C-alpha positions, 0 to 999 in steps of 0.5 A: 765691598758692593762686589763681595756682598753680591757674591754672598748674595748669589750663593744664597740663593743657590743650592747649599747643604739644606737646599734641594730642587723640587718640581711643580705644575703650573698653568704655563708649564712645569718648573723646577725650583729650590727648597730650603729647608732652613733658610738663614737658620729661620724656616723652609723658604721655596724660590723660583728664579729668573721665570720669563713674563715677557718675550725678549725685547729685541729686534723690531720689539726693542722700545715697544711694548712688551709681549707676553711670554706666554708658556714654555715647553718641557720643564722651566730651570727656576734654580739660578738667577740669570743676566740682568737687564742691559745696563752700564758697567760702571757701577759698584755692583757686578751681575751675572751678565747682561742682556735684553732678553730680561723680562723675568721675575723671582718668586719667594713662596714660605713654608710649603707651595700649594695653590690652597694657601692664598697668601698675600703677595708683595711686588718688589719694583727696584730702583736705579735711577730707572737705569741700573739695577735687578730684582735678582739683587734683592733677595726677598727670602727673610722678608717672606719667611718672616711675614708669611707672604709670598714675595715677588720681584721683578726686572723691567727695561732700563735706560734708553731700552726702557725709556726712549720716547720719540715723537712717533706714535710708535714709541710714546715712552714708557715700555719699562713701565709697561713691563712692570705692569705686564709682570703684574698681569702676569702675577695676577694670572699665575701666583695662585700655582704658588700659593699667591692670593692675586686678589690681596697684592702689595706693590712696593719699591724705592727710589725709582721703584717708589716712583714707579709704584707711585705712578702706577697708584695713579693709573686707574686702569691698574685697578685689580692689579695691586690694592696696596702701595708702599714707596720707599724714597720716591713718589710721583710728584717729586720733581725727578719722576718725570724725564724728557729724553729726547736730547739725551736720545739724540745725542746717543744716537749721534754716536751710534750713526743714527741721525735724527731729523728735527723737522720730521714728524715721523720717527720710524727711520730714527727708531728703525736705525737704533733697533739695529744697534748693538746693545753694548753699543747704546750703553756706551753712548748713554754712559757718554752722554750722561756724563756730558749732561753734567749737573743736569744728570743729577737734577733730572733723571736722563731716562725715565717716564715721561707723560705719554698721554696713555699710561701717565696722561698728564703731570702727576702732581696735576693728577694728585691735586685733581681731587675730582679726577679718576686717578686721584679717585684710585689712588685714595681707594689704596692703602698707601704707606710712604717714607724716606731716609734722613739724609736722602741728599747723599746722592748729590755727595756720590755725584761729587766728581760731577760737581768739582767741574764746576765748583771752586772748593774742597767738598770734603771740607763742607760747603762755603757760604758764599759757594751755596749762595752764589753757585749751588742755589742758583743752579738747583733753583734754575735746573728745578724751577726755572724761575728767578732770583726771588726764589733763590733768595727764599731758598737760600733764606731758608738753607744758607747758614753763617756758620763752618762749611761743614754745618753749610755742606749739611744743610745743603744736603738737607734742601736737596733731601727736603725738595726731592724726597720729604717733601713729595712724599708729605704731600702724598701723603696729606692728598691720600690722608682721610679717605671716604673710601675707608684706605689707610695712611701711613708714614715712616722715617728711616733714621739709622745711619750705616756705614756701608750706604753712608757717601764717601768723601764728606766726613760731615755728613750726617744722616741715613743715606739714600737706600739704607732702608732696603739693605736693612730689609732685604740685605741684613744678614748677608751684609752682617757677614762683612759689615758692622750695624749700629747696636739693635739693629737685629730687632729693627730689621725684624720689626720693619719686616713685620710692619711691612708685611703686617701692612701688606696683609691687612693695611695696617702696619701693627701687630703683636709687640711691636711698638705702636705706629699711629696713621697719618691722619689720626688728629692734626699732628701727621704722626710717623714713625721714625725707625731707628735701632733701639729707639723706634718710636712715634713723631709728629709732623715731620720737618714741618715748617720746611715741608710747608716751604716747599709744598706751600710757599715756594709754589705760591712764589714760583705761580706768582713769578710765572710768566707766559713761557714758563712755569706752566706746571709747578714741579714741587708742591 
């Protein structure tokens, strides 16, 4: 089904009976885009696709910080989506090819293109575990049209290409994050040519994209690049936000014939060798190395952001908690909206092929209590907290249930959702709220269950699966052609798009005819908006006892349990 959806998406962004090309002049050169006079029966949308913002990061530029593309000669054809950043082909989505020359962005403009329009700008950073995905997969036309904002979606380097980190100062890591920052600088310098206001920019993203925008909001060097942040199903203080890619990098290098000298402090030869390897061979080797990680590939993202002393100077949790730091000050100066889906643990179910090799039970029937107690909780605790059986007992007391395997399965997924998504988002909201700088803080919980994103092979699963809100936000009209939604989804999608774009324009998601959304710091009950078809309503203190458990009880216990060689940084709470 995913392939069919993508084909529909690609057709939607191409020429059709109501579209035509147009040409405009920009500071960088002339550009040819598309004008859809009645997009999805809604209104006029302009699309400028596959615009280069960075030079091809190939040869000696591979793994390095990006370099600006600059201007182009002649006319730039921006009417079709091009190949996406090099990544695994072992995924459900199909793309129009793969390339390292992928530092491109797409611009969606509603109603008219005029430098005097001064429209608010939203910049989407896609998810995909920092390993797969593309900006072009997300058709932002309807979001742009509904909210009368300009939306930009971007590509950035993925996997080993974007997140190789070595001991050599020339490859400190985070190349993919630097790509994102270069794209934001490009937008500052050029979006006015398309009618956008560079002084009114909101960055938003989901999963790895949510982690990305959250990390950027802790970097005061980004001041002026954006002004509001929406973090969906991912924040900088999640235990998966920071990677340690050294071991998998060495494993990948061995497979492609590049030797790593652990006794040398200079990795120049190692890096130079990897820069000569064919991109497809690096992708295949990364796939094999990820499989070898087994359960740890679920716990930790193999290639992702690292603490490099520059873009990410120290552990994000420490920056978040240090109220006197410039990082914390910058974060609190931004309007901040964050949320999660109720069933984020769906990602674990999607990784069942890995778990089946280590566990001896039928996952489709749920999880037996003894397996939860003796296998899953210990593996989770050791991988995430690196601590003792005392912490295991605390977690099991909270999530081990003496009823049916189905109920135990759902409790396991709640454990995962709470620890990795809900609690980090709640903690970030807590640290952002009550800002003396006048910035706003809002929380949402997406609760619609959607058959397309629900994990297969687990009939006991309940909840809104990871990324369901993204399917609603960007792909709803295309998905309706082949998939059934819950009754009332039309109104939910419309309201969500209005909430998001209202927030982007004003820092407040509320607007005419919308259910009122109270800010997170209004009173002491921490209001949040529950987003569900035919049932958008205000909630309070989302899963409070579980949030307190991960954000307060567990960190305290871990700190008390720490020895001289472990727990130097608490990874939750």
